[in-house]
PAPA-585491 format. One record per residue (C-alpha): residue number from 0; residue in one letter; y, z, x. Coordinates in Angstrom, 2 decimals. Each point is the difference from the previous one (the first is absolute). Layout:
BEGIN
NUM,A,Y,Z,X
...
//
This chain:
BEGIN
0,M,-5.68,-8.78,20.39
1,R,1.26,-3.76,0.19
2,I,3.62,0.19,0.26
3,L,2.62,-2.63,-0.10
4,V,3.13,-0.27,2.25
5,A,2.39,-2.04,-0.60
6,E,2.84,-0.19,2.71
7,D,2.16,-2.95,1.48
8,D,0.93,1.95,3.01
9,S,-3.01,-0.64,2.47
10,T,0.47,3.13,1.98
11,T,0.21,2.20,-3.17
12,R,-2.62,-1.26,-1.48
13,R,-2.74,0.00,3.27
14,M,1.02,3.68,0.18
15,L,-1.02,0.43,-3.29
16,E,-3.17,-1.88,0.15
17,V,-1.05,1.97,2.96
18,R,0.73,3.49,-1.50
19,L,-1.56,-0.98,-3.25
20,Q,-3.09,-1.10,1.76
21,R,-0.03,3.02,2.33
22,W,-0.12,1.94,-3.12
23,G,-3.25,-2.02,-0.97
24,H,1.41,-2.22,-2.44
25,E,-0.64,-3.59,-0.20
26,V,3.49,-1.90,0.15
27,V,0.74,-3.45,-1.45
28,C,3.83,-1.16,1.23
29,A,2.18,-2.31,-1.41
30,A,3.41,-1.29,1.68
31,D,1.76,-0.86,-3.00
32,G,0.24,0.50,-3.95
33,D,-1.52,-2.97,-0.93
34,A,-2.93,0.41,2.57
35,A,-0.65,3.97,-1.65
36,W,-0.04,-1.78,-3.39
37,D,-2.75,-2.53,0.97
38,I,-2.15,2.84,1.38
39,L,0.54,2.17,-3.14
40,Q,-1.60,-2.96,-2.42
41,Q,-3.03,0.02,1.71
42,E,-2.95,1.83,-1.50
43,D,-0.62,2.57,2.58
44,A,3.65,0.65,0.44
45,P,1.42,3.39,1.68
46,R,1.01,2.65,-2.40
47,L,2.00,2.07,2.17
48,L,3.45,-1.86,1.06
49,V,2.49,0.27,2.53
50,L,2.73,-2.13,-0.77
51,D,3.22,-0.57,1.73
52,R,3.06,-0.12,-2.09
53,M,1.82,-2.70,1.33
54,M,-2.26,-3.21,0.94
55,P,0.28,-3.53,0.06
56,G,-1.17,-1.88,-3.15
57,R,-1.17,2.68,-2.38
58,S,1.67,3.57,0.81
59,G,-1.93,3.32,-0.22
60,L,1.88,0.46,-3.48
61,D,-0.97,-3.54,-1.08
62,L,-3.62,1.12,0.79
63,C,0.21,3.15,-1.85
64,R,1.31,-1.72,-3.04
65,E,-2.51,-2.69,-0.11
66,I,-2.91,2.27,0.89
67,R,1.18,2.54,-2.93
68,E,-0.10,-2.75,-2.59
69,I,-3.68,-0.65,0.45
70,E,-2.47,2.25,-1.72
71,R,-2.77,1.14,1.75
72,A,-2.73,2.56,-0.28
73,I,1.22,1.61,3.62
74,V,3.46,-0.12,0.55
75,P,1.13,-0.76,3.57
76,Y,1.83,2.90,1.72
77,I,3.15,-1.21,1.67
78,I,1.90,1.66,2.84
79,L,3.35,-1.69,0.43
80,L,1.03,-0.22,3.79
81,T,3.72,0.08,0.21
82,G,2.93,0.61,2.32
83,L,2.24,0.54,-2.57
84,G,-0.20,3.85,-0.45
85,D,2.55,0.74,-2.61
86,K,-1.00,1.29,-3.64
87,E,1.12,-3.34,-1.82
88,N,-2.24,-2.10,2.15
89,I,-2.87,2.65,-0.27
90,V,0.63,-0.06,-3.78
91,E,0.14,-3.98,-0.15
92,G,-3.14,0.16,1.61
93,F,-1.72,2.33,-2.27
94,E,1.41,-1.78,-2.78
95,A,-1.72,-3.10,1.01
96,G,-3.40,1.57,-0.13
97,A,-0.42,1.51,3.39
98,D,-1.85,3.27,0.02
99,D,1.31,1.50,3.55
100,Y,2.01,-1.11,2.81
101,V,0.59,0.50,3.81
102,T,3.17,-0.48,1.96
103,K,0.12,-2.17,3.17
104,P,-0.66,1.07,2.59
105,F,-2.70,1.53,-1.43
106,N,-1.60,3.53,0.87
107,S,-3.89,-0.42,0.71
108,A,-0.77,3.35,-1.44
109,E,2.24,-0.73,-3.18
110,L,-1.63,-3.44,-0.24
111,R,-3.42,1.54,0.11
112,A,0.42,2.44,-2.40
113,R,1.64,-2.41,-2.49
114,I,-3.18,-2.47,0.58
115,K,-2.06,2.92,-0.52
116,N,1.64,0.96,-3.56
117,G,-0.42,-3.89,-1.18
118,Q,-3.68,0.04,1.19
119,R,-0.46,3.21,-2.26
120,I,1.59,-1.38,-2.81
121,L,-1.74,-3.46,0.50
122,E,-3.47,2.15,0.01
123,L,0.91,1.83,-3.15
124,Q,0.87,-3.09,-1.81
125,L,-3.68,-1.67,0.93
126,S,-1.36,3.11,-1.25
127,L,1.55,-0.38,-2.96
128,A,-0.93,-3.53,-0.64
129,K,-3.83,0.79,0.94
130,R,-0.03,2.60,-2.83
131,V,1.73,-2.64,-2.44
132,E,-2.70,-2.38,0.68
133,D,-2.76,2.38,-0.81
134,L,1.80,1.30,-2.93
135,Q,0.12,-3.92,-1.05
136,K,-3.60,-0.23,0.99
137,S,-0.64,2.96,-2.74
138,L,1.73,-1.44,-2.60
139,A,-1.68,-3.13,0.43
140,H,-3.14,1.52,-0.99
141,V,1.65,1.87,-2.90
142,R,1.13,-3.30,-1.38
143,T,-3.66,-0.96,-0.29
144,L,0.13,2.42,-3.01
145,Q,2.44,-1.79,-1.84
146,G,-2.19,-3.22,-0.73
147,I,-2.50,-0.51,-2.18
148,L,-3.68,1.74,0.80
149,P,-3.28,-0.76,-1.17
150,I,-1.31,3.21,-1.56
151,C,-3.31,0.53,-2.09
152,M,0.16,0.32,-3.67
153,H,-2.81,2.55,0.05
154,C,0.13,1.97,3.22
155,H,3.53,-0.71,0.96
156,K,-0.72,-0.62,3.63
157,I,2.43,-2.23,2.07
158,R,-0.83,-2.98,1.97
159,D,1.82,-0.21,3.51
160,D,0.98,-2.61,1.87
161,H,-3.51,0.16,2.01
162,E,-1.90,-0.66,-3.75
163,S,-1.25,3.36,0.25
164,W,0.38,2.37,-3.19
165,Q,1.14,3.48,0.65
166,R,0.98,3.06,-2.22
167,I,3.78,-0.54,-1.17
168,E,1.16,3.06,1.59
169,N,-1.69,-0.69,3.43
170,Y,1.69,-3.30,-0.33
171,I,3.65,1.38,-0.56
172,Q,-0.58,2.70,2.59
173,E,-0.82,-2.64,2.38
174,H,3.28,-2.06,-0.41
175,T,2.78,2.72,-0.61
176,D,0.15,3.74,0.63
177,T,-1.00,0.98,-3.24
178,Q,-2.32,3.47,-0.44
179,F,-2.34,0.40,-3.07
180,S,-1.02,3.45,-1.42
181,H,-2.40,-0.40,-2.91
182,G,0.47,1.68,-3.43
183,L,-0.63,-0.81,-3.76
184,C,2.11,-1.61,-2.24
185,P,0.28,1.51,-3.73
186,D,-1.97,-3.11,-1.67
187,C,-2.82,0.30,2.61
188,L,-0.19,3.80,-0.39
189,E,-0.14,-0.18,-3.58
190,K,-2.87,-2.71,0.20
191,F,-2.08,1.57,2.58
192,Y,0.46,3.51,-0.52
193,P,0.39,0.33,-3.65
194,K,2.02,3.26,-1.52
195,S,-3.18,1.31,-1.68
196,E,-2.10,0.02,3.15
197,L,3.06,1.74,2.02
198,Q,0.09,2.54,-3.20
199,R,-3.79,0.47,0.72
200,F,0.16,0.78,3.31
201,A,3.08,2.30,-0.46
202,Q,-2.12,1.84,-2.40
203,N,-3.16,0.08,1.86
204,P,0.60,0.04,3.31
205,P,-3.18,-0.19,2.12
206,P,-0.93,3.58,1.44
207,P,0.97,0.68,3.91
208,P,-2.11,-1.18,2.68
209,G,-2.85,2.26,0.40
210,T,0.14,1.46,-3.61
211,G,-2.45,-0.99,-2.92
212,D,-1.20,1.25,-3.26
213,S,-3.10,1.21,1.28
214,K,-0.42,3.82,0.38
215,P,-1.99,2.00,2.83
//
């Protein structure tokens, strides 16, 4: 995963870079908040961010607030790096938009665990975004049923986008999840199976198979 590390202290920044690369991540570094903001404007900007709370230019808190103002399908996961471990400063970071925090000097095992947690949440977001995209595509197919469809006035077949004619139930099944079962409406029942015929059938049912009027 591509990770942005924004830290003005060169020693801390280098330590973070080395450890994250050792864990298999691609690291993009920024020495201040303004440089970090420029990186985040790029099309392939990292989605997991490790931001120092206090930096020249934009602070980590400023970056959190500005990032959260932008509507995105995949929201960046922000870990705030801070030397201020008291509750008030931690709460302030969460209110600004941070998802997690690590205190300096950081513990490698703790940092790795928090990075993995952020990675897992981002992967869930990606999976959800993919499902939403698939749903939108399905809805696009359903919307084709909302327009004007050419239909034969005699056989009631539908003309599709490829200028082919097909039965209306086949067309609907192809564009939706609808399944059809066949039956008889009262009008067709009366038209094709008149009551008189049904009555004659009831009064004079056919003989069971293998029987007849002939005598041995």
